[in-house]
N, C-alpha and C positions, 0 to 999 in steps of 0.2 A: 386614468384608470390603471390599477395595479394588476398585472397578470399573475395568476396563481402559478406557483412553481412546484415541482416535485419536492417532497420533503427530503432533506439530505443532511449529511454530517461531513464536515471538513476537518481533516487532521494533517499535521505537519506544517512546515513553513510555507507561507504564501509565495515565497520566492523560489521554492523548489519546483522541479518539473511536475506538471499536473498529471494525475492518474485518476480516471473515473472508474468506479466499480459498480457493475450492474447485478441485480439479484435474480433469483429464480422465481417462477410463478409460485405464489402461496407463502413466500418468505418476506422478510424485511431486510434492511441493510445489516441487521444483526448476523446475517449469514457470513459476513466478513469479520466478525469480532476477533477471531483468532489469527487473522492475517493482516488486516488493515493497520494496526498499530506498528507492526514491524515495517511494513511498506512505507509508512509515514516518516521513517527516519531519513529516507532519501527522496521522497516525493510529497507533493501536496495531494493528499488522497481525498477524493470526494466520492462518497458512496450514497446512493439514492434509493428511494422506495418507489415501487410501482404504484400507479393510481389505485386507491382503495386498500393499499397495504401499508403497514406501519403507520407513518404520520402523513402520508400523501392523501389529498382529497380524492374522493371516489369519482367526482364529476369531471376530472381531467380527461377522461375518455368515456365513450359510450358504446352501445351495441354496434357491431360491424367495424370495430377498430382494427387497425393494422399495425404491424411492427414499425412501419414508417411513422405512424402517429406517435408511438412511444419514442422513437429516435428524435422526432421534432421536440418533444418535451425535454429530452436530455440536452439537446442543443440549446434550448431556451434557458435551461439551468446553467449550462456552461457560459452562455453569453451574459447572464445576470451576474456571474462571478468574475467576469473579465477574462475568461479562459478561451483563447482563440484556438489553440492547437493542443491536443492532449493524447496521452496514452490511454488505452481502454482495456478493461478485462470484464467479462460477464459470464454468468452461469446460466445455462439453459435459455430461458426467454431473454435474460440479460445478454447472453452470448449472441442470440439472434439479432438483438439491437446493435451489437458491435459489428456484426457482419453487414447489416444494412448501412451503418455509418461508413464502413470501409468501401462499400460499393457505390453508394449515392453521394457521400460527402468525403471523398478521400483527402481533400485539403485540410480537414479538421483533425485527422488521426495521424499521430506520429508512429504508433505501433499498436498491435492488437493481440489480445489473448482471448481465446474462446474455450470455455470450460464446460464439459458435460453438456454439450449443445449439439446443434445440427443445422444444416442448410435447408432442411425440411423436417417436419415432425410427423412422419408416417401418414400423411394424407389428411384431408379435411374432416372426414367423418367422425373419428374418435373425439376430436375437439368440439365439433358441433354438438355431439351427444353430451359431452361433459358440460358445455355451456348451458344446454337446455336443462340438464339435471340440476345444476347450481341455481339457475333462475327459478326452478320449480321447488327445490327442497332445501336450498341453502348449502352451507359448507360443512356442517357437522359430520355428515357421513364420510366425505372425502378426507377430512382431518383425521378420522379414525384410522384410515389406511395410509397416512402420510409416511410413517416410518418405513413401511414395506416398499414404498416407491422411492424414498430418499436415501435410505441407509441400508447397510448390511445387517443381518440378523443380530439382535441384541444391542444395537447401538441406537441412540436417540439424542436429540437436543430439544428438551421440552419447550424452550423459548420459541424455537422455530415452529414447532407444532402448534403452539398457542397463536403465533402470527397467522398461521394457515386458518385456524378456527375463527379468528377475529377479523379476517379480511372481509371487505364489502362484497357480497355475492354478485351484484351487478357489475362492478369493476373487474372482479375475477373472471366472470363470464365474458366480458369484453376482451380480456387478455387471451382467453381461449379462442375467441373469434380471430384475434391477431395470429395465433399459432396455426389455426386452421388454414389461413390464407397465405402462410409464409412458405416460399420456395425460391431460394436464390441459387440453385445448383447451376443454372446457365450463366450466372454472373461471376462465379468465383474466380475465374481466370483473370478478371479485370482488377482484382485487389492488388494494390501496390504496397500497402503498409506491411512492415515486417510482422509476420504472424506466427503465433504459437497456438497449437491445439493441445488441450489437456483432456485426456479421457480417463474416466474411472473404469477400471477393468471389470468391476462387478456392477456396473450401471445398467439397470434393465430398461430405463427410459430412453437414453441416448447412448447405446453401447459403443465400444471403440470403433466399429466400422463407420459410424456416422462421422466421427472426427477424422478418421483416416480418409474418408471421401473428400473432406474439405482440404486436408493437408496435401493430398495428391493433386488437387485442382488449383490451389493458390500457389503462385510462383514463389519458391524459396521457403515455404512454410515448414515449420518443425512440429513434430508430434511427440508428446510424452504420455505414456500410460502409467497410471498409478495403481499398483496392486492394493487390493483391499478397500478401494474406494468405490462408493456407489454414486448416486446422482449429485449429492451435495458435497463434493469433494473438499471445498474449503472448510467446511465444518467438521468433516470426518477425518481428513488427513491434512490438517493445515500446514504442517512442516513440509510435506512433500510439495504441496501447491506453492508455498512460499519460496522454496528453493527454485522451482521452475520459473516462477514469475520474476524473482530477482535476477536470475541469469538472463532472462529475456529483456527486462525493462531497464536494468541498471547501466546500460550503455550511456544513456543520456544523463545519468546521475552518478557516474563513476567517481567524480571528484569528491562528492559528499560521502559516498560509500567508503572509498579509500581513506578519506579524511577521518571518518568515524573509527576505522580500524586503527589508524596511527594514533589517534587521540586516546583510544583505550590502551594501546601498547605503551604509550608514554606516561599517561596520567593514572592508569589503572581503572579497572571496571567499577570499583566502588565509587570513585569520584564521578565518573561519567554517568553512572546509573543515577546518582543523586541529582546531577544537573538535568538529566532527562526527566526525572520525576518532578522536578520543580518547574519544568517548562510550561508556559501558558501561551494562549494565542498572542498575548502581547510580546512575549520574549522569543517565540518560535523562530521568527525571522533572524534574530541575532544569533541564536543557537545554530541555525543553518549556515549563517555567514561564518561562524567559527569553524564548523566542521568542513565546509566547502573551501574556504579561502586559507585560514590560518593553518589548518591541519591537512587539508587536501591538496594545497598548492605549495605553501611555504615549507612545512615540515617534511614534505615528501621530496623536495628538491635535493638531488644527490650531491650538489656542489659542496655542501657542508655535511659532516657527520652529525648524528644526534648528540654525541658528546659535545661537539663544538656548539651546536645550537643551544644546548642546556647552559653552557658557560655564558653565551651571549645573553640568553634570557634572564639568568640570575643577575647579571650586571645591570640590565635595563630595569629590572624590577626594583633593585636597590636604588638606582638613580631617581626613580619616581616615587619611592617610598611605599610601594605596594607590598607590604610585608605579609599579608594573608596569602596573596598569590605566590610570594616568595617561598613560603613554607610548602605549598603544593609543588612548586617546581624544584625544591630541594629533594623531595621524594622522587620526582621525575628524573632528576639528575642521577640519583642513586640507581634508578631503574635503567638509565642510559649508560651506566658503567662508571660514573665518577666515584672516586673514593672520598671519604670524609676529608682527607688531607688536600685533595684537589679542590673540593668545594671551599675549604678554608682559604686556599691560595687565591681563588677567584674573589672571595669576599675581601681578602686583604688588599687585592688590587683595587677594589672599589673604594677603599679608604683613601687612596691617593687621588682618584679621579672624581669620586662622588662625594667625598667628605667623610671625616671620622664619625660624626654623629649618625649618619646614614649607615655606615658599616657597622657601628656598634649595635644598632637595632637589628641589622641583618644577621650578625653573629648570634644574637639572642634567639631570633626566630629559627635559624638553622640548628642551633644547639638543641632546641626543644625537639625538633624533628629527628635529629640523629640520636638523641637519647631515647626517644620512643622506639626507634628502630632497634637500638641495642637492647632495649628492655624486651 
């Protein structure tokens, strides 16, 4: 018998450190659209939908559900993907799931970011009333007021409002039940995962004091407040959220991050952007290998200068007849400070040790690149 799983989307290399992203009540994983692609450069990003939201089945939870039930669904998803230990970031209800995982399943979390969320959501009564309203009248009325609850005045993301309107009322109400019963204030001091709290300074639902309360209780936790952000900060202020998350999570992925920086410095943004645009699930692991190992470990080794590495690379490419890559690395050699005369001297050396026909093809490829540069 196949167990139903939360609908999800995976991005980035399967070999990169895993990072799970949780949504807010009423939204789908589209909440992360402006953040997840950038995070997937250094992480295996897995974003998921709440039951009855986006593409997740409504019957994954029922009335009386708890945040623990949602956390169990997230763990089942991680298990199905072969993910044992992971970093986690979540917004609002998604953040509550992260706190639960950190308290009840600390062995699964490598680090945690809680965004526009709380260790409690202002008591049970408001959520019990909202659950009853939704079960009685559906979600149309709440969807009309979503912008006021989620964003500052004049800002909206129509796709997320549509997600709210299209969510299953029963599953939405069950999520309200989970929020009504949630209160982890007495357990925060037990959290051991490196933790970041991100507050929207203009968030009316979970204002900064809610995040500050968590930061004060969790040992070593950091707090960031984002000016101009309301409740759905990743959608409204994606760059600020991305900056904070990168600083928090990139410790485990520093080699890939530094490798991507060096790769861009040596090969140029145009080439790397093309390579990233052509990346598919089939090639993602290889692209991650290049960034993490070739550029993040070899090219960053200070034993040799980049000029010296360029000369070695040109020679190796001539020896193996890789003339398309040779052209790319002639451009890289110029970026690394080699003059046309120095490049010519390297290729002349290859005529002695790699053969005249190989050097002849290499001179032709290099000449085309240098002529383009001169033009």
